[in-house]
N, C-alpha and C positions, 0 to 999 in steps of 0.2 A: 661571479655568483651565478648559479643556474636559475633560469626563469622557473616560476612556479609550476612544476609538474609533479603531482602527487602520486601516491599509490593506489588511490581510490579512484572510483569511476567520476566523482565530483571534484574538480579542481578548486583549491582554495587560494584566495588572493589577499593581497595586503590591503589596508584600508586606503591607501592612495588609489588602488585600482578599484575598488569596489564601487559601483555605481549608485549614487545615493537617490539621484533623480533620473530614473530611467525613463527615456522617451520611447523606448521599444514597444512593440505590441506582438501579440502571438496570435496567428490566425488558427482558427480551428482545424484539425488535420482534415475533414472531409472537404473542407474550402480549399486548403492548400492542394489537395490531391486533384481536385477539378482545375484548378488554376494551371497547375504543373502539366496536365494532360495537353493543354493548349499551346504550351510554350516550346519555341525553338531553343537551341542551347544558348544563344546570346542572351535571349530573354531570361531563361532560366538562372544564368549567371546574375542578371541584374536583381531577380528575386532573391537569389541567395545571398548576395551582398547587403540586400534590405533586412532579410531575416536575421542576419548574424551581426547587425550593427546595434551596438548599445552606446547610449551617449550619457555623458556626466556635464550638467550644467550647458547643455546644448552641444558640447563637443564630443566626436566619436572617440571611444576608447580603443586603442589600436592593439592591446595585448593579444598575441597569437594565441595563448593558453585559454584566454576567454573565448576567443574566436572558435576554438576546436569545441569547447564545451557546447557552444550555441549551435554549432553545426549537428553535433550528436543529439542535440536536445530538440531541434526544429527542422532539420532536413531529412526528407524521406531516405531510407537506407540505400535504395536502390540508385540514388542520384549522388550520394555522399562522395564516392571514390572520384568521379569525373569532375564534380566541382572543386573539391579539394586539390586536385591535381591541376586545376586551371589558376589556382592562387599560388603564385610564386613565393609570397611571403612565407606561407605555411611550410613549404619545402626548404627554404632557407632557415626558418625556425627550427625544424627537425634535424637538419644537418649540423646546425650549430649547436644543438643540445648534444648530440652523438660526439661531436669534437670535444666540447667541454668535459663529458664523462670519460672520453678516451685520455684527454690530457691529465684527468685525476686518477688515471688507472682503474676506472669503475665502469667501463663500457659494458662489463657483464651485467650491471644493475639494470640494463634498459629492460629486461624481461619483467623486472618487478615494479617498473613504474608503468602502470596500466594506461595513462593518458599518452605518454610519449610512444608507447609501443603501438597502440592503435593508430597514431598519427604517422608513424613510419610505414606502417602496412597500408593505410589509406592512401597517402602520397605515392607509394610503390614506384619510387623514382629509381632509374638505373644508377644515377650518380651516388645516391644513397647507399645502395646495395654494393656497388664497387668499392666504396669506402669501407663498409662492413667486412667485404670478402678480403681486402687488403689486411686489414687489422687482424682478423682472424687467422689469416694465412701466416702473419708475422708473429702472432702471440699465441703459442700453443696452450698457454695456461688459460687464456680466453676461451678457446674452443674447448678446452677440457671443462672449465666451469660450466658452460652452457650445456655440455653433455651429462654433467653431474646431475643437473635437475632432471634431465630425462631418465637417468638411472634410478634416482631417488623416487621417480613417479611409480617404480614397480612395488615399493612397500610403503611409502608415505603419501600423504594426502596434498600432494603438490601438483595437482594435474594442470591447473591453469598456467602456472609458470613454466611447467615442464613443456606444454604443448607451445608456449610463446617461444622458448628456448629452441626448440626443434624447428619451429617456423623460420625462426631468425638464421639458424644454421642452413637450412635449405634455400633461403633466399640469398644468402652469402655465397652459394655455389659449392658448399661441402658435399661431396660424395658419401654415400653410406652403403657402398657395395660390400656384401658380406657381413654387414654389422649385426650384432647380437641385441636385438631390441625385444626379445621375448618377455612378454608380460607388462611391457611399458603401457603407460596410460596417458594419453595425449588427445583427450577428446577436443574437437574443434580446431585442431591445428591445420595450417594450410601448407600441405606438403606438395603442391602444384610445382611441376618442373623437377621435382627431387629424384635423385638417382638412388635406388635402393635394390640394385641388381644383387639377387642371391641372398637379400637380407632375411634374418630370422624375426619373424614378427608372430610367432605362435603365441595366442591368447592375449595379444595386445588389444586395448580399448582404444578403437579407432572410430568411435561415433562421432559423425559429423565431420570427419576429416574430409579435406579437399584433396583428391589426388589427380587433378586436371593436368593431363599430359606428362604423368609421372612414369618413371622407368621401374617397373616391377617385375622385370623378366626373372623367372626362377625364384622369386621371393616365396618364403613359406608363411602364409596367413592361417594356417590351421588354428581353428578354435578362436579366431579374432573376433570381437564384437564389431560389427560393421552397420549398425542402424544409420541411416541417413548419410552414408558415405557419399560423397560427391565426385563423379569422375569426369564430369563436363562433357559427356557424350551419352548418346542412347545406342542400343543396338540397332543394326540395320534390318531391313527386311529382305529375306532371300526369296527371289521369285524364279519361276522356272522359264521365263522368257523375258527378252529385252523390255525393261519399263520404258513405256512412251510418255505417260502423263500420270499425274496424282493430284488429288485435291483433299482438304479438309472439309468436313461438314460445318456449317455456320456455328454450331456451338462446340466445335473442336472434339466431339466425342467419337466421331468416326473419321475415317481415313480411306479413300478409295484410290486404287492403282490400276491403270489401265496398261494392259501387255499387248505386245506384238502379236501374240498368238490369238487375239481376239477376246480374250477373257478379261474380267474386272475383278479384282480381289478387294475385299472390304473388310477393314480391321476395326477393332475397339482400339482407341488411342490410349486408354487407360493402362492397359498391359500389352498391347499390340499383338493381341490373340486375333486370328481370322474370324470373321463374323460369318460371311458366305462368299460365294464366287458366282458372279454373274455371267452366263453364257448365252449367247445368240448371235453375236456378231460373227462374220466368216472371214473377216480380215482384220488387220492390225487395228488397235484402238489408237486413234490420234488425239482425243480430247475426252476428259471426264469432269464433270462438275455437279455440285448440290445445288438444289433450289433453295432460295432464302428461307422458305417455310420449313425446310428440313424434310419435306415429304417425298421429293423426288430425286433421282440421279438422272442426268442426262449424259449420254456418251456419243461420240462421232467417231467414225471408222473410215478406213479405206474401201469398205464395202458400199460406199456411197449412201449410207443411211444413217439417221440419228435415232436412237433407242432411248425411250424414258422408262425408268424403272421405279417400282415402289421402295422407297428407302428402308421401310421396316421389315417387309417380307422378302424383298429382293425379286417380286414378280414383274415380268415385263408389262408394262401398261400401253405403250403406243410404239409403233415403228413408223418414223417420218421419212417418206420418200419424196423425191423431186430433184435433188442434185444428181448430175450425170458424171460426176467424177469424186474423187476422194474427199472425205470432209477433213477440213484442216483445224477448224476451231468449233466450239459450241460454248455458249454463254447465255444465263438467265439475265433478264431485266431486273433492276433493283426490287420491283413490285413482285416479281415471280410469275407476272402473268404471260410473259412473253419470252421466247427462246430466239436467239440469232445464231446462225451457222454460216460459216465460210466454207469456200470449196475451191478445188482446182478447176472448176468449171467457170470460174472468173465471176462468180456471183455471191451476193449475202442473201439469205432467206431468213424471214421472220416468221415465226409460228406461234400458235396459240398453246400455252403450256398444259392447258386442262384437256383440250380436245385434240390437240395434235394437228388441228388444220392450218393450212398455209395462209399467211396474211399478206407479206409484201415479197417482192423479189426486187433486189436492188442491183442495179447495173451501173458501172462507171468506167472511169478511164483505166482502172486497174486490170491487171492480168495476173492469173494465178495467185488469188488471194490465200494469204497464210494464216491469218490470225484476225479475230473479230472481238470487241469489247464493248459494253455498254458503259456510259458515264454514270457516275453516282446517283444523279437525278433521273436518269432513265431517258433523258430528252436527247441524247445523242448517242451515236455509236462511232467507234473508229475501227478502220480496217487497215491491214498492211499487206503488201504484196511483193511479187518478184520484180516489179518495176522501180524498186527501191524507194517508193514513198508511202507515207501515211495518209489516209483519206478520212475526214470527219463527215458523218451523215447526220440527218435529222432523223431521230428514230421514229416520229410520229408520220411525217410525210414520206419519208424515203429520199428526200431531196439530198444530193451532195454537197458538201461545204468546203472547208479549208483543205487544201493538199499541203502537206509538209514534207518539203524536200530537203536534202542534205546528206543523207546516207549514200555512201559510195558502193554500197553492196545491196544485195537482196535483204528486205526488212522481214524479219522473222516473227517478231512479237512486240505488241503495244498495250499498254495499260494506263487507265486513269489513277490519278492519285486519289485518296479518300474523300477530299474536299472537292474533287472536281476540277482543280485549278491548273493541275499540271498533267502531261502525258509523258510517259516513258516508253521509249522504243529501242529494240535491239536488233542487230543487223549482223550479217555475213562479213560487214567490214570491220568486225571485232569491236564494235563501239556501242554503247548505251547513249542515246541521246534524250534530252529533256526539252519539252517544248511547254509553251503557254497555251493552255486548252482553249482560252476565249479567243486569243488573236491568232494564234498559230505561229507565234514568234519563236525562233530556236533558242534554247537556253544552253546549259552546260553539255559539253561532249565529255562523257565518262570512257577514259581509255586506261587499259592495263592487261585486258585479256589477250591472249595470244593465239586464240581460236575463235570460230563462229560463236557469237552470243544467240542463244537460242531461246532463253527464258528471261523474262524480267518481270519484277512484281514489287508493290509497295508493302511496307510494314503498315499494320492497322493504324498506327498513329499518323502515317505518313511521313515520318521523319527519316527513315531509310528505305534505300531501293536495294533488292537483291537480284543479282543476275547469275545465270548459269551457262556454262560454255562447253564447247567441244575440246578446250584445253584442260577438261577434267577438274576445273575448279567451280566453286561458287564465291562471288565477290560482294562485299556490302559497300554501300556508299551512302553518304549524306545528301538527302534529297534537296536541301536548299542550296548547300555550297558545291555540291558535286565531289567533295573531298573523299578519296577512297578510305575505306575501313578495313575490316578482316577480310583475309583470303582462306577459305575453307577449303582444306585439301583432304584426300582420302579416297575419292572415286578412282577406279582403274581404268575407265573408259569414258566416253562423252557423256556429260550431264545434259539431259534433255529437258529438265524441268526443275524449278525450285520456287518454293511458296512459303508464307508465313503460316503460322497457326493462328486462328482468330484471335487469341491473347496477346500474339505477337511474340511470346516467350520462345517460341521453336521456330526452326526453319526446316522444311523437308525438302531434300533433294533426290530426284531420281535419275538413273544412269543406265545407259547401255551394258554397265557391268552387272546387270541383274540385281541390283540393290537400290534399296530407298535408304538413304542416310538422314538422321535427325540430328540437328545442331542447337545448342543454346544460343539464342540471338544475341545475348548480352556478354557471354562469358569471353569473348574475344575483344572486348572494349579497349584493353590495356594494349598498346604497342609496345611489344617486347623487344629489347635491344638484343640481338643476336652477335655473338662475338666471332661466328665462324664464317665458313664460305657461304656465299650466297648464290652460288651455281654448283652444278654436280663436281665431285672431286674426280678428276681424270687419273692422277697418279700421286702416289706417295711412297716415300722410302726412308728406312732408318739411316742414320748417320753410322759410320763404321763402329763407333764406340757403343751405339745404341742408346746415347744420351738425348738425341734429337730426333725429330722426325720432320721433313720437310713434305708438304702437300701442295699440288697445283691444281688449278681450276680455270675457268674461263674467267673469273673475276679477278684473281690474283694468286700469289704463291704465300704461304704462311708457314712459319716455324713454331714448333710445339715442342715443350719439354717433354722428352721420351718417359719419364717417370710419372710426373703429376698430370701430364695432359694440359698445363697451363699455356696459354697463348704467349708466345715469346716476341715475335715480330711478324709484320706483314713486309713482304718483299715486293716493293711497288716500282715499276719502271717500264714493264712490257705494256704495250698499248692494245693487245688483244690476249686472247686465251693462251694459257700455257699448256703445251701438250706433252712435255717430258721433263723430268727433273732428276737430278742425280748428285750425290756426294762424290767428292775427291776421295781416293784411297785412305789419305790421312784425316780425313773429316774436316779439314780447314776450309775447303770450298765448295759452293754449290754452283752447278750450271744448269741452266733452264733453256729449253726451246720453245718457241712460240709461234702463233699464228701471225704475228706481227714480222716474221721472217728474220729475226734475230736470235742469237744465242747470247744470254747474259750472264755473267761471273758474279757472285756474292761471296763476302766474307761469312762463314757459317755461325761464327761467334756473334759477330755485332750485327749482322743482316746488312752491313753497308755494301753498296754497289760497286762492282769492280768494272771491268772492261764489258764493252758492248761489242760483239762479234757480228760485224754485218758483211753481206755478200751474197747469202742466198736470196733467190728470186721468188721463192715460195714458202709457203708454212713449213716450219722447222718441226718435225714430228718425233725425232728420237735424238739423243745426246747420250755420249758415254765417255768416261775418263779411262785412260790407259791404265794398266796395273801399277805403273810408277807414279801416275798423277801428273806427268809431265804434258801430256797430250789429250787433246779432246776430239772427238770426232762427232760430227752432226749430220743427220739424214733429213733430207727435204723433198717436198712435193716438187720440187725444180729438177728432180731425177739425179741429184748430185750427192756425194759425201764430201763434206769438207773437213780438213785437219787444221787444228789451231794449237798454237802454244799456250798451255794453260796458265803460264805466269804473265806473259806480256801481252796476251791476246792477239798476237800477229798471226795473220792467217798463213798456213802452210800449203800442202797440195790440195788440190780439188779433184777428186776421184770421179771421172767421168766414164760412163759405158751402159748404166742402166737405161732402158728405154721404156719402162713402164710409168705410170702416172705418180705414184707415191713409194717413197722408201719407207717401209713400214717399221723397219728395226735395223739399228747398228749396233754391234757389239765387238769389244776387243777379245782376244784369245787370252787366257789367263796369264801368259807371259807377256802379253802387250806387243808381240812382234807382229801379229796379224789381226786384220779387222774383217769382219763379215758383215756384209749388207743384204738385205733382201728387198726385191722389188718385183713385181708382177710374177713372172713365171720362174725366175731365176735367182740364186743366191751367187754373189760375187765375193771373192777373197781378194783382200790387197795386203801389200806390204806396207806395214804402219810407218816406217822409216822413210821409205822413198816414195810412198804413194802408188807405186807400180802395181798393176793389176797382176794378180797370180794365177786365179782360175775363176772360171764360170762354171757353176754347178747346174746342170739341167736335168730335168726329169719330172718335175711337177708340171701339171697340166693345167693348172689354174693358179690365181695369185697366191704367194706365200704371206702368210699372217704372222709367223713368229719364227725367230731363230735362236739357238743356244749353243754355246760350247760345252763339252764335257769339262769337269774339273780339272783333268789332266791336260786338257787343250788338244788332244790327239783326235778328237771326233767333234762333229757338228751335227745338230738335229734341226729339222725345218718342218713346220706344220703348215699347210696349205689348204685352199678352199676346194682342192680336189680330193677331200676327204682322207688324205694320207699323211703320215709321219715319215720322213726320209733321213736316213743316217748316211754320213758322208765322213771320208778320210780328210782331216783337216789339213793334212800335208800334200797328199796327192790329188785331192779332190775326187777321189775314186768313190762310186756310190757304193753304200753298204745295204743295209736292209731296208726294205720298204714295209712300213708297218701299216696294214690295212685293218679295217674294222669298224672305224668311224663312219657314220652315215650322213655327216654334214661337215662343214668346214671346221678345221682345227685351228683354234684361235691362240692356243698357249701350248708351249713345250718348255719343260724344265728338267734337268738331270737332278738325281739325288746326291747328296754330299759325297757319296762313295764313288759316284759315277757308274754303278752298276745297275741302276734302275733308271728309267724315263717315265715321266707323267705328262699326259696330254688331256688337254680340256676342249670340248667341241660345242658347236651349235646344236649338236644331237642330244644335248642335255647330259653327256656322259663325260666321266674321266677315265681314262685307261692307263694302266701301268704296264710297262713293257720291260723285258730283259734286254739290255743294251747289247750283250754278247751275242745272243741267238736271234733277237727280235721277237721272241716269243711273248705272247700276250700273258701277263701275270693275273690280273684282275680288271674286271669292269664295274666301276663304282657308279651305281645307280642310285638316284635319290633327286637330283636337280630336277626341276620341271620347266626350265628355261635354259639358255645357253650357258655353258660354262666360260666365263670370261677371264678367269686367271686361276693359276694353280702355283702352289708353293710348298716345298719340303720344309719340315722343321729342322733345326740346327742338328739335331741328332739323327735325323734321317727316319725316323720311325712312324711320324705322322705326315699327312698331307692336308693341307687347307686348300678348299677351292671357293671361289666367289662366283656367284651366278646372277643371271638376269632375272631369277626369280626371287630376288631381294633376301638370298640367305648366304650364309657361309657354312661349309659342311667340314667337319674333321674326320679324317679317316685313318684306320690303322693300315699301314702300309703292308704288313706281313699277312694279316687275315682279309683285308678288304673290307672290314666292317665299318659301318659308320657310327663314329664314337659320340659325335654331338652335332646337332644342327642349331645354328644361331640364328633365330628369327627375330631381328631387331631392327630392320632396315624398312626404309619406306621407298627405296630405290634401289636399282640394279648395283651390285658389288662388283666394281672394275677392278679391284687391286687387293691382293693380300701379301704380307710379308712377316717374316719371322724374326725374333732376336732371342737370345739367351742370356740371362744373367745368373751365374751360378748354377743352381738346380732348378731354376724357374724359367719356364719358357713364356714368352709373350708373342701375341699375334696382333698385327695392326691391319685394319680394313678401310678402305677408302670407297665411297659410296655416291651414287648419282643422288642421293638424298642429302647432299652437300656435307656429309659427316666423315670425320676421321675418328675411329675407334680404337683403343688398345684394350686387349683382353688378356687376362691371365689364364694360362691352360695348366692344369694341374691333374694327376692322377690321384684319387682317393681310394677308399675301401669299396665304394659304391661305383667306381668307374671315373671317367674323365669329367671334371668340372670346368666350366668356363666362366669367368667372372670379369665383368666390365670394370677395368681400371679409370678410365675416363673417356669421355666424348667431346669432341670439340665444338658441338653447338649445343644451344639450350634445346631441351626437349619440345618437339612440336606435336608429338602424337603420344597417345597413351599406349605403352608397351607392357603387356602382362603376359607373354608367351611362356608357358609351362609354370606359371604362378600357381601355387596350391591354395586352394579355399576350401579344403575338406574341413566338415564341422564348424564353418563360421556361423556367427549368429547375427540376426537382424539384417542380412543382406537382401534388398528387395529383389523381387523376381526380375524387374527390368535390369537392375545392375547385375544380376547373376547371369542373364542371358548375353549382356554386352561382354562381360569377361569371358565367357565360354565362346563367343564368336572370335574373341581375339587371341585364343589359345590357352586360357586358364584352366587348371585341372581340378576337379571336384575330390579326386583321390589320387595318391601317389602311385605312379606307373611301376609295375614290376621290373 
């Protein structure tokens, strides 16, 4: 029998459950809020347990349904999810209820049971959603029943249930690429991480919908209602120069940005419109800060001055001179009466904020002081320097106090916690360290950044620490335990500053990419479980039948269903990164080459490991099957090519002759009789049966990056760092045409299926098409803004796909040279592209440094080529809205509109 979970917001209980003599009490809301502001997470858990405990005759009642009701009744909304997730009993209760509904064939009713549905969403547990995903994939009727609610919402008043149904489908991992959702009404649905590529959402009621990190590329939202839609992001502020520093005003209403060109931009934070620009410094701004009174802005510069500005008018009030080197940091005392500044002249100076007069000159053991900060009481100052120390000073007398040692690199920044009990410091040693402010004793060491940590700050509550790094990320940490929290990615250059808004709701980070990015400080609280690669995808390839895809990365190899994109297996065994992966011609075997110096064989169907081929003494960077599938060739950084029996794994010949460092590519001729390998300046041809050297092809004047046989096997093409593509007779080794025109290294060469044309991709950002017979250039395909890393012809030879370091895939018409589509859906370089055809439908798969493998359906329609996402190997981590149409939408806020435009959304359909 199901435990009592009703359709109403209030759960009803049997008389045996109903507490007759309740010993519980209810604290007034304002008192609870004040208490909770002071609590760390464990203490808040204790209060949580106290508030939801109901007793009967002195004994606690343990009914989970009652517990849920009390949580909704007594716990503040912003704490409910984390506290519920900390209670394992509630998760087990939710899972057991879903299983019971499933056993009864009534799982679709979950959207009609308000309390249970709320619990499922609040617990937000990966095990629950894996259970739902499995059931929905197995039961087409269940999926259709949930979709029926969404369809009914177009004409019937069933919006709450429709919103829950769509929320559940999205959380279960159902993709809605190309779905017709025109006119649906799902206000309040949580569609975060949902895939709505090319979906039709015209006229939909999307009020209050959450689209955090959703995929809405080319979706049509024309005429949709979008009041209070949440995207989980804010628009960034685009500046004219490197952003060096940023600061909120104490009331959070203004925001100042210090630039490398010496200017300071000041914005209204309500709509992020620029209020004014402060000009006067002659060198880069190194620090900007508001006074506690909100009357002044202070700025420090490489021009050796500190300038004070009137916050209201922007007028210059004082110029403070005395330092004889660049200013590295400026800060107000808590009272606002004094200013402290640090400089590369090895001093800290104190100033009167009203008059600008010098008060104290602090000299200690430190040299090249990089940052200075007052304690909340104003009684202490902390400074950090290039000597790897943090020094505490008496702010009144100027006397030095504790010296905090432990960092192994230059200390860049230090800050006090809001209660003054802790100090956090960041360093070039890539760590953040926490210290006891009173005793100077070291606390936790926060590790995770892979670059210099240049900025550190506490949240206003003191519960969190935020750090910004030259690894282009912002990281959050628990200030008490040192546990890592979210990693905020998006900047494309070094992060130089990260700060909380006064409310603690937002984080602002500034970067050398000339942007300031704004983040929701709470929305990343949930730790998502990603099912894909955790490192960039280096290589991926279709099985010969097109039913499977195998991808390789530094973390491991993965098998995917080529149709649905479902993760099939993880192939584990290599002890280092997998550089190359390939299917046997019959699709039954997979071979992989790794940085662990081995080649491994796998059963493509079961994923079971086969032979491990050992012998190479350097990284294996290339593997290939012969056309018969009987032999494998592997190329390594040890300068050799090794041949292996594909069935037994027995080693055959070792092909020795290359003198370069790395064998970049090994390929069999179509007949399987010959092998070509490229290394440094030469291509070498070998007899595949005997291993005997056949020819050495010389002509390139720099290292060779890529080599390919023509479909007939009579010709060979090689692309090199000497900017050329060279054609060779595969039998005689005689040089043919030298194709010139590229202005940088040629990274990829490929023949068309007919063998009549050749495509080359280069670091000059170009793709060039050539006639094989004459060597004449056919087209120069321009559009990529970074190196072209991979090129591939479609099966019919009419289109070409190119993947670039500019994070795009471009589709080209081979005949006209016209760019047909640009796929802007990646957050990393696209290293690999490949095609397959199923009937009249063509599919393209891409592998990217953003750790994703994506399959796309490419079709030609009345309005040109359409590219629709079929599946993505990893959960969405960023909001993707390129070419999303928002013409005539209603209720979209100014800030959200700016965000969508920055990310590529369109206000009107392009002709």
